[in-house]
N, C-alpha and C positions, 0 to 999 in steps of 0.2 A: 690527920695533916689538912687544916682548911686552906683552899687557894684562896688568893686576892681577887677581888673582882676586877675584872678588866677594865682598861679604859679605852672609850670608842678612838679618840684621839690618836692614842699609840698605836691602835691597828689601822687604823684608815684607809691606809693605801694597801694594805693587805684583804681589808673588805672590797675594798673599789675593784681590787683584782677578782675576787672570786665573782663578785656581782657581775662583772664584765665577762670573764668568763661563761658564766651559765648565760647571758645574754646572747653569746656566740653559738651555744647550743641552740639557742630557740632559731636565731636567724636559719641555723644548717635544717633544723625542722620547717620553715618557710613562714615563720614568724619574722619579715622583714624590718621592724621598725619597734624591736623591744632593745631597750638599753641598759646598762649597768643601773643606771639610776630607776627604772622601772622597777627593776628585779628587786634591790632594797628596797623601796616604796612597799611592795609587795609583802616582803617578807617581814621587815618590820613593824607592818601595819598592826600584826599580832601583837605585838610586844606593848603596845598603848597600854592595854590595860593589866599584865601581867609583870610591866618593869623589865628592867634588863637582864635578860639571859643570860644562862654560863656559854662562855665562847663554844663550847662543844656543841651545845645545841646552836645557835647561830650559824656555824656553819655547818651541819649537818641540814640544818633548814636552806639554806641557800643550795647546796648541790643536792638537795631531794629534791627540788622543786620541780613538780611536775607542769607541764606547760597547760592542762586543764584546768588546774590549780590556779596559773596564774589567769587565766583567761576568764573565770568564775572572780577572780578579785575585780578584774578590768570591769565584768561586767555590776559589778555589785555596784561598785566605786562609781560606773555611769549613773545609776539607778541614783544613788543621792547626790550626786553632782560634785563630787570630788575632782576629777580629772576634767 
């Protein structure tokens, strides 16, 4: 049984809530200026080459994102001039 590809538009509120929750977690760890949008940009940046991941992978990537991974993403983005 194959699952249908999910549509970002249908789940955007749920995904936004997950990213906001992760940003709140980072703020509790002392990263004061992290937003849900920042989390989404970090997580979704690795899908540029792969394309849209399965929903379970997206959820796992958001909730398992580590602060060090996020900081590495910011540093690389700064070097590339993205942010």
